[in-house]
C-alpha positions as CSV (number, residue, x, y, z in Angstrom):
1,M,-40.6,-2.7,26.5
2,L,-40.8,0.9,27.4
3,S,-40.5,3.3,24.5
4,N,-37.4,5.6,24.5
5,K,-39.9,8.5,23.7
6,I,-41.1,8.4,27.3
7,L,-38.9,9.2,30.4
8,P,-39.5,6.3,32.8
9,S,-39.6,7.0,36.5
10,T,-36.6,4.8,37.0
11,Y,-34.5,7.0,34.8
12,A,-35.9,10.4,36.0
13,W,-33.1,12.7,37.2
14,T,-31.0,10.0,38.9
15,A,-28.5,11.7,41.1
16,L,-26.5,8.7,42.4
17,L,-22.9,8.4,41.2
18,T,-22.0,4.8,40.7
19,S,-19.2,3.4,42.7
20,V,-15.8,3.1,41.1
21,I,-15.2,-0.3,39.5
22,S,-12.2,-2.1,41.0
23,I,-9.2,-2.3,38.7
24,P,-8.5,-5.8,37.5
25,A,-5.0,-7.3,37.7
26,T,-4.9,-7.4,33.9
27,A,-5.5,-3.7,33.4
28,Q,-2.7,-1.5,32.1
29,R,-0.9,0.7,34.5
30,V,-2.5,4.0,35.1
31,S,-1.0,7.0,33.3
32,P,1.4,8.9,35.5
33,V,-0.4,12.1,34.8
34,A,-4.0,10.7,35.0
35,P,-6.1,12.4,37.8
36,Q,-7.1,10.5,40.9
37,G,-10.4,8.7,40.9
38,A,-11.8,10.9,43.7
39,Q,-11.0,14.0,41.7
40,V,-12.7,12.7,38.6
41,K,-15.8,11.7,40.6
42,A,-16.0,15.1,42.3
43,I,-15.7,17.0,39.0
44,V,-18.2,14.9,37.2
45,N,-20.6,15.4,40.1
46,S,-20.0,19.1,40.0
47,A,-20.6,19.2,36.3
48,Y,-23.9,17.4,36.6
49,S,-25.2,19.7,39.3
50,M,-24.0,22.8,37.4
51,F,-25.6,22.0,34.1
52,K,-28.6,19.8,34.8
53,G,-30.9,22.8,34.8
54,D,-29.6,24.2,31.5
55,T,-32.5,24.3,28.9
56,S,-30.6,25.8,26.0
57,G,-31.1,24.5,22.5
58,K,-33.8,22.3,21.0
59,N,-34.1,18.7,19.9
60,A,-33.4,17.8,16.3
61,D,-36.7,17.8,14.4
62,Y,-35.9,16.8,10.9
63,I,-36.0,13.2,12.1
64,P,-39.5,12.9,13.6
65,Y,-38.5,10.4,16.3
66,L,-35.8,12.7,17.7
67,A,-38.2,15.6,18.1
68,Q,-40.2,13.5,20.6
69,V,-37.3,12.4,22.9
70,N,-37.7,13.9,26.3
71,S,-35.4,17.0,26.3
72,K,-34.8,16.7,30.1
73,L,-32.8,13.5,29.8
74,F,-29.2,14.0,30.9
75,G,-26.4,11.5,31.6
76,I,-22.6,11.7,32.0
77,A,-20.2,8.8,32.0
78,V,-16.4,8.6,32.2
79,V,-14.5,5.4,31.5
80,T,-10.8,5.3,32.1
81,T,-8.1,3.1,30.5
82,D,-7.5,1.4,33.8
83,N,-11.2,0.3,34.0
84,Q,-12.8,2.8,36.3
85,V,-16.3,3.9,35.6
86,Y,-18.0,7.1,36.8
87,A,-21.6,7.6,35.8
88,L,-24.3,10.0,36.8
89,G,-27.9,10.8,35.7
90,D,-29.9,9.0,33.0
91,T,-27.1,6.5,32.3
92,S,-29.3,3.5,31.4
93,Y,-31.4,5.3,28.8
94,S,-30.7,4.0,25.3
95,F,-30.5,6.8,22.7
96,S,-29.6,6.6,19.0
97,V,-25.9,7.0,18.4
98,Q,-26.5,8.9,15.1
99,S,-23.3,10.4,13.6
100,I,-21.0,9.1,16.4
101,S,-21.4,5.8,14.6
102,K,-19.3,7.2,11.8
103,V,-16.2,7.0,14.0
104,F,-16.5,3.2,14.5
105,T,-17.4,2.4,10.9
106,L,-14.3,4.3,9.9
107,A,-12.3,2.3,12.4
108,L,-13.7,-0.9,11.0
109,A,-12.9,0.2,7.4
110,I,-9.3,1.0,8.4
111,E,-9.0,-2.4,10.1
112,Q,-10.2,-4.2,7.0
113,L,-8.5,-2.2,4.3
114,G,-5.7,-0.3,5.9
115,A,-5.3,3.4,6.7
116,D,-3.7,4.3,3.3
117,T,-6.5,2.8,1.3
118,V,-9.2,4.5,3.3
119,F,-7.4,7.9,3.2
120,D,-7.1,7.6,-0.6
121,R,-10.7,6.8,-1.1
122,I,-12.3,9.0,1.5
123,G,-9.9,11.7,2.6
124,N,-9.5,13.5,5.9
125,E,-9.8,17.2,5.1
126,P,-12.4,19.6,6.6
127,T,-15.0,20.4,3.8
128,G,-15.8,23.9,5.1
129,R,-19.4,23.0,4.4
130,P,-22.4,21.6,6.4
131,F,-22.3,17.9,7.2
132,N,-24.9,17.2,4.5
133,S,-23.6,19.5,1.8
134,V,-24.2,18.6,-1.8
135,D,-21.8,21.3,-3.0
136,A,-18.9,19.6,-1.2
137,V,-19.5,16.4,-3.2
138,V,-19.5,18.3,-6.5
139,D,-16.4,20.4,-5.6
140,M,-14.3,17.5,-4.4
141,R,-14.1,15.3,-7.4
142,T,-11.5,12.9,-6.2
143,H,-12.6,12.2,-2.6
144,T,-15.4,12.9,-0.1
145,G,-13.5,15.2,2.2
146,N,-13.6,13.1,5.3
147,A,-15.5,10.1,6.9
148,L,-17.5,12.2,9.3
149,V,-19.6,14.2,6.9
150,N,-22.6,12.3,5.5
151,A,-21.2,11.7,2.0
152,G,-17.9,10.4,3.4
153,A,-19.7,8.3,5.9
154,I,-21.9,6.7,3.3
155,A,-18.8,6.0,1.1
156,T,-17.0,4.5,4.1
157,T,-20.0,2.3,4.9
158,A,-19.8,1.1,1.3
159,L,-16.2,0.0,1.9
160,I,-17.1,-2.5,4.6
161,G,-16.5,-6.1,3.5
162,G,-19.3,-8.6,2.9
163,S,-20.9,-10.5,0.1
164,N,-24.3,-8.9,0.7
165,A,-26.0,-6.1,2.7
166,D,-26.8,-8.4,5.7
167,E,-23.2,-9.4,6.1
168,R,-22.0,-5.8,6.0
169,W,-24.6,-4.7,8.5
170,T,-23.9,-7.6,10.8
171,S,-20.2,-6.9,10.7
172,I,-20.7,-3.2,11.6
173,L,-23.1,-4.0,14.5
174,A,-20.8,-6.6,15.9
175,Y,-17.9,-4.3,15.7
176,Y,-19.8,-1.6,17.6
177,G,-20.6,-4.2,20.3
178,K,-17.0,-5.2,20.7
179,A,-16.1,-1.5,21.4
180,A,-19.0,-1.1,23.8
181,G,-18.3,-4.3,25.6
182,E,-21.7,-5.8,25.0
183,K,-24.1,-6.4,22.1
184,L,-25.9,-3.3,20.8
185,K,-29.3,-3.2,19.1
186,L,-31.0,-1.3,16.4
187,I,-33.8,1.1,17.7
188,D,-36.3,0.1,15.0
189,E,-38.5,3.2,15.6
190,V,-35.5,5.5,14.9
191,Y,-34.5,3.5,11.8
192,R,-38.0,3.7,10.3
193,S,-38.3,7.4,11.1
194,E,-34.9,8.1,9.4
195,A,-35.5,5.8,6.5
196,A,-38.7,7.7,5.7
197,T,-36.8,11.1,5.7
198,N,-33.4,10.3,4.2
199,Q,-33.9,11.6,0.7
200,G,-30.9,13.9,1.1
201,N,-28.6,11.1,1.8
202,R,-29.9,9.1,-1.1
203,A,-29.2,12.2,-3.3
204,L,-25.6,12.3,-1.9
205,A,-25.1,8.6,-2.7
206,A,-26.3,9.2,-6.3
207,L,-23.8,12.0,-6.7
208,L,-21.1,9.7,-5.4
209,V,-22.0,7.2,-8.1
210,K,-21.7,9.9,-10.7
211,Y,-18.1,10.8,-9.6
212,D,-17.1,7.1,-9.2
213,R,-16.8,7.4,-5.4
214,M,-19.4,4.8,-4.3
215,H,-17.9,1.4,-3.6
216,S,-21.1,-0.7,-3.4
217,D,-24.8,-0.4,-4.4
218,P,-25.8,3.2,-3.3
219,T,-29.3,2.2,-2.1
220,E,-27.7,-0.6,0.0
221,A,-25.0,1.8,1.4
222,V,-27.6,4.4,2.4
223,D,-29.8,1.8,4.1
224,I,-26.9,0.4,6.1
225,Y,-25.7,3.9,7.0
226,T,-29.3,4.7,8.2
227,K,-29.2,1.6,10.4
228,Q,-25.9,2.4,11.9
229,C,-27.1,5.8,12.9
230,S,-30.1,4.1,14.6
231,V,-28.1,1.9,16.9
232,G,-29.0,2.4,20.5
233,V,-26.4,3.1,23.2
234,N,-26.4,4.5,26.7
235,V,-23.7,6.9,28.0
236,K,-21.8,4.2,29.8
237,Q,-21.6,2.1,26.6
238,L,-20.6,5.1,24.6
239,A,-17.9,6.1,27.0
240,E,-16.5,2.5,26.9
241,M,-16.4,2.7,23.1
242,G,-14.3,5.9,23.5
243,A,-12.1,4.4,26.2
244,T,-11.3,1.6,23.8
245,L,-9.8,4.1,21.4
246,A,-8.0,5.8,24.3
247,N,-6.6,2.5,25.4
248,N,-4.7,1.7,22.1
249,G,-7.7,-0.2,20.7
250,V,-8.2,-2.5,23.6
251,N,-11.5,-2.4,25.5
252,P,-10.5,-1.6,29.1
253,V,-13.4,-3.5,30.5
254,T,-13.4,-6.7,28.5
255,R,-9.7,-6.6,27.6
256,E,-10.5,-7.6,24.0
257,R,-8.5,-6.0,21.3
258,V,-10.9,-4.1,19.0
259,M,-8.5,-2.2,16.8
260,K,-4.8,-2.4,16.1
261,A,-2.9,0.2,18.1
262,K,-1.2,1.6,15.0
263,N,-4.7,2.5,13.5
264,V,-6.1,4.4,16.4
265,P,-4.4,7.7,15.7
266,F,-6.0,7.9,12.2
267,V,-9.5,7.7,13.8
268,L,-8.6,10.3,16.4
269,S,-7.3,12.6,13.8
270,A,-10.6,12.4,11.9
271,M,-12.5,13.2,15.1
272,T,-10.3,16.2,15.6
273,M,-10.8,17.6,12.1
274,A,-14.5,17.2,11.7
275,G,-16.1,15.7,14.8
276,L,-18.4,18.5,15.7
277,Y,-19.6,19.5,12.3
278,D,-18.9,23.2,11.6
279,G,-18.0,23.7,15.3
280,S,-14.9,21.5,15.1
281,G,-12.4,24.3,14.9
282,G,-13.9,26.1,17.9
283,W,-13.9,22.8,19.8
284,A,-10.2,22.2,19.1
285,W,-9.5,25.7,20.2
286,H,-11.4,25.7,23.5
287,V,-11.3,22.0,24.5
288,G,-8.5,20.3,22.6
289,L,-9.9,16.7,22.5
290,P,-10.9,14.4,19.7
291,A,-14.6,14.2,19.8
292,K,-17.7,13.3,17.9
293,S,-21.3,14.5,18.3
294,G,-24.6,13.1,17.1
295,V,-27.9,14.8,16.5
296,G,-29.5,12.3,18.9
297,G,-27.9,14.4,21.7
298,G,-24.7,12.4,22.5
299,I,-21.1,13.6,22.4
300,L,-18.1,11.4,22.9
301,A,-14.7,12.9,23.7
302,V,-11.5,10.8,23.8
303,V,-8.5,11.4,26.0
304,P,-5.7,9.2,24.6
305,G,-4.0,7.1,27.3
306,K,-6.5,8.2,30.0
307,G,-10.1,7.5,29.0
308,A,-13.2,8.9,27.5
309,I,-16.1,11.2,28.4
310,A,-19.6,10.6,27.1
311,V,-22.6,12.9,27.7
312,F,-26.2,12.6,26.5
313,A,-28.6,15.6,26.5
314,P,-30.9,16.0,23.4
315,P,-31.2,19.8,22.9
316,L,-28.8,20.9,20.2
317,D,-27.3,24.2,19.0
318,E,-27.6,25.5,15.5
319,Q,-24.7,23.4,14.3
320,G,-26.3,20.1,15.5
321,N,-24.3,19.6,18.7
322,S,-25.7,19.0,22.2
323,V,-25.5,22.2,24.1
324,K,-25.4,20.7,27.5
325,A,-22.9,18.0,26.5
326,Q,-20.5,20.6,25.1
327,K,-20.6,22.5,28.4
328,V,-20.1,19.5,30.5
329,I,-17.1,18.1,28.5
330,T,-15.6,21.6,28.4
331,Y,-15.9,22.0,32.1
332,V,-14.6,18.5,32.9
333,S,-11.7,18.7,30.5
334,Q,-10.6,22.1,31.8
335,K,-10.7,21.0,35.4
336,L,-8.8,17.8,34.7
337,H,-6.4,19.4,32.1
338,Y,-7.7,17.0,29.4
339,N,-6.4,19.1,26.4
340,L,-4.0,17.4,23.9
341,F,-2.6,20.8,23.0
342,S,-1.7,21.8,26.5
343,P,1.6,20.8,28.2
344,R,-0.3,20.2,31.4
345,S,-2.0,17.2,29.8
346,V,1.3,15.4,29.9
347,G,2.4,16.5,33.3
348,L,4.1,19.9,32.8
349,G,3.1,21.7,36.0
350,V,1.8,25.1,36.6
351,S,5.1,26.5,38.0
352,R,6.9,25.5,34.8
353,L,4.2,27.1,32.7
354,K,4.6,30.3,34.6
355,E,8.3,30.3,34.2
356,S,7.9,29.9,30.5
357,G,5.5,32.9,30.3
358,E,2.0,31.6,30.7
């Protein structure tokens, strides 16, 4: 098998947009304010051409494996709730999901325990601190802030049901696969690289034990958390995971229910509050979509009722978010009016906005 560290020629700068998948009879009706397929295709193609030459940022290097990933890799995928797929670039390359995994472990915990229990034990407030902050654990004595910082993610992983570590890990991996529409696998090289350098997360888990906020064996929880961050996905699989959330918890491709519809808003709220680390407020201001980034170079943005956008490009900014992915999603969302805080996202037209003083 080819290593993910090397850019195979079959992946190199693919510039062919996939054809739109036909809509099955079982698919839900398209949103009345969703853009036309040709429009989405043209805008994704434009975004790819516009940003493929951007070399800003640098790979994460505190995990040795990630530092060696080819920084020129670049893929975009959009999956809609009515099962249309638009993909461009290095769409078959499997990268480590990293912190985007936190979204779906949170979803599984809510499914198993209920939203109120998870909120009481984890919380959903911005910490105002870095994602790996020790001070945030000490200052928040009753909860971990939210499920998308490392301490909260480890505590959330510890909530997952199972009689032993293998059962918990199997449950998490299977749940990710249901959201992605196919089985996903651990990238063992990433796992071994992270396990050798995760002393900080082990320290966070020990602090959680001190404050009675760890719900399983701390060593076990950190190990499972490290594994979930090391799961491999490509951008099409990641976009399908996001489209499952956009589609009221039903995978739009397989039609399998992955999450109860009533639980989806809780996950999207967490993504809005803390999905891009310390850049979450700016992201909400400029883009207005629930999203989650990972230091592997992926960002997933969800457009409720319409679909999801996933982008993979390894170089990151100082806050740990893919530079190119942010630019692509910002561009696409603005062109398609994918902003939950904008009246245009629900069909209020330009003329009415002008009348109201835009």
